[in-house]
C-alpha positions in Angstrom: 23.3 -86.0 -306.4 25.6 -86.1 -309.4 23.8 -88.4 -311.8 24.6 -87.3 -315.3 26.7 -89.7 -317.4 27.4 -91.0 -320.9 28.6 -94.4 -322.0 30.2 -93.2 -325.2 30.0 -94.9 -328.6 32.9 -97.3 -328.0 30.7 -100.3 -327.1 30.3 -103.6 -328.8 31.5 -102.7 -332.3 34.8 -101.0 -331.1 35.7 -102.3 -327.7 39.4 -102.9 -328.0 41.9 -100.5 -326.3 43.7 -100.6 -329.7 40.7 -98.8 -331.2 40.4 -96.2 -328.4 39.4 -92.9 -329.8 41.0 -89.9 -328.0 38.2 -87.6 -328.8 35.7 -90.2 -327.5 37.8 -90.5 -324.3 37.8 -86.7 -323.8 34.1 -86.5 -324.3 33.2 -89.2 -321.8 35.6 -87.9 -319.2 34.3 -84.3 -319.7 30.7 -85.4 -318.9 31.3 -88.2 -316.4 34.3 -86.9 -314.4 34.4 -83.2 -314.9 30.7 -82.9 -314.4 30.9 -84.8 -311.1 33.9 -82.9 -309.9 32.2 -79.6 -310.6 29.0 -80.8 -308.9 31.0 -81.7 -305.8 32.8 -78.3 -305.9 29.6 -76.3 -306.0 27.8 -78.5 -303.5 30.7 -78.2 -301.1 30.8 -74.4 -301.5 27.1 -74.3 -300.3 27.6 -76.9 -297.5 30.9 -75.9 -295.9 29.4 -72.7 -294.3 26.5 -74.7 -292.9 28.8 -77.4 -291.5 26.7 -80.3 -292.9 25.6 -82.0 -296.0 25.6 -85.1 -298.2 27.1 -85.3 -301.7 26.2 -88.4 -303.7 27.4 -89.4 -307.1 26.5 -92.2 -309.5 29.5 -94.4 -310.4 29.2 -97.9 -311.7 30.3 -101.5 -311.2 32.7 -100.6 -314.1 34.5 -98.5 -311.4 34.8 -101.5 -309.2 36.3 -104.1 -311.5 37.5 -104.4 -315.0 35.7 -105.9 -317.9 32.3 -104.3 -317.1 32.2 -101.5 -319.7 34.0 -99.7 -322.5 37.5 -98.3 -321.6 36.6 -94.6 -321.5 33.4 -95.3 -319.4 35.4 -97.6 -317.1 38.1 -95.0 -316.6 35.5 -92.3 -315.8 33.7 -94.4 -313.2 37.0 -95.4 -311.5 37.7 -91.6 -311.3 34.3 -90.9 -309.7 35.1 -93.5 -307.0 38.4 -91.8 -306.4 37.0 -88.3 -306.3 34.4 -89.5 -303.8 37.0 -90.9 -301.4 39.3 -87.9 -301.8 36.5 -85.4 -301.3 35.2 -87.3 -298.3 38.7 -87.0 -296.7 38.6 -83.3 -297.0 35.0 -82.5 -296.4 34.5 -84.7 -293.4 36.1 -82.0 -291.3 33.1 -79.8 -292.2 30.5 -82.4 -291.4 29.9 -83.2 -295.0 29.4 -86.8 -296.1 30.5 -87.8 -299.6 29.5 -91.2 -301.1 28.8 -92.8 -304.4 26.6 -95.6 -305.7 27.8 -98.2 -308.2 24.9 -100.0 -309.8 25.1 -103.0 -312.1 23.2 -102.8 -315.4 20.0 -100.9 -314.9 17.8 -101.2 -318.0 17.9 -97.5 -318.9 17.8 -96.2 -322.5 21.6 -95.8 -322.3 22.2 -99.5 -321.5 19.5 -100.8 -323.9 20.9 -98.6 -326.7 24.5 -99.8 -326.1 23.4 -103.5 -326.4 20.9 -103.0 -329.2 21.4 -104.7 -332.5 19.9 -101.8 -334.3 18.1 -102.5 -337.6 18.6 -99.4 -339.7 15.0 -99.8 -341.0 13.6 -99.7 -337.5 12.7 -96.0 -336.8 12.5 -96.6 -333.0 15.9 -98.2 -332.9 17.4 -95.5 -335.0 15.9 -92.8 -332.7 17.3 -94.6 -329.7 13.9 -95.3 -328.2 13.8 -98.3 -325.9 10.8 -100.4 -326.2 9.2 -102.1 -323.2 10.2 -105.5 -324.7 13.9 -104.4 -324.9 13.8 -103.2 -321.3 12.4 -106.5 -320.1 15.0 -108.4 -322.1 17.8 -106.3 -320.6 16.4 -106.8 -317.1 16.3 -110.5 -317.7 19.9 -110.5 -319.0 21.1 -108.5 -316.0 19.2 -110.8 -313.6 20.9 -113.9 -315.1 24.3 -112.4 -314.5 23.7 -111.5 -310.9 24.5 -113.9 -308.0 21.4 -112.8 -306.1 18.4 -114.6 -307.6 14.8 -113.3 -307.4 14.8 -109.5 -307.5 15.3 -107.5 -310.7 17.5 -104.4 -310.6 15.5 -101.4 -311.5 16.0 -97.6 -311.4 14.0 -97.5 -308.1 16.7 -99.6 -306.4 19.3 -97.0 -307.2 17.0 -94.3 -306.1 16.5 -96.1 -302.8 20.3 -96.4 -302.3 20.6 -92.6 -302.9 17.8 -91.9 -300.4 19.6 -94.0 -297.8 22.9 -92.2 -298.4 21.1 -88.8 -298.2 19.2 -89.7 -295.0 20.2 -89.6 -291.4 20.1 -93.4 -291.5 23.6 -93.2 -293.0 24.8 -90.3 -290.8 28.2 -92.1 -290.1 28.8 -93.3 -293.7 31.3 -91.3 -295.8 33.8 -92.1 -298.4 31.7 -95.2 -299.3 31.0 -96.7 -302.7 27.6 -98.5 -302.2 27.6 -101.3 -304.8 24.1 -102.2 -305.9 24.8 -105.2 -308.1 23.1 -108.4 -306.8 26.5 -109.7 -305.9 28.1 -109.5 -309.4 31.4 -107.9 -308.3 31.8 -110.2 -305.3 31.1 -113.4 -307.2 32.8 -112.9 -310.6 36.5 -112.7 -311.4 38.8 -112.9 -314.3 40.2 -116.3 -313.6 36.9 -118.1 -313.1 37.4 -119.3 -309.5 
């Protein structure tokens, strides 16, 4: 399970492509794409001789449609979806399944920190510590954007998707991007239809 990732600092205050920082782009791509590619490489090296296995990576709804994250992050998540499909094409011949999961906004510290309006006098905010109140606010915000009303997206939901993809219940699923988004990517579009 390739699950490491960074959002980068080009969030609300510098979100225009005209302000894209090349070093920031390289940093995000190094962690998010290179990390996943090397994870796939080394997992495949262990799995090919056995003739079986399951490689799972965390992508994002930002890898499904535009406008869902900063440019560097979005590019990196599109790359993960592409790597997943490409590796699945190769590794299927060895009985290895390769899939990814694209969650919507899970109220992790990374997402809360990206949206926080940090008060420089607030030590917890400056330290990047998410309070329970901030997590609840983020979960509420994410829920209001989802088409599916009722449930709240939580880390456990992404973990359950990973367990499904790792289990024999998905024995014939490969090259798939399992979108866990409450219908956001299927119900929103740029032209507002």
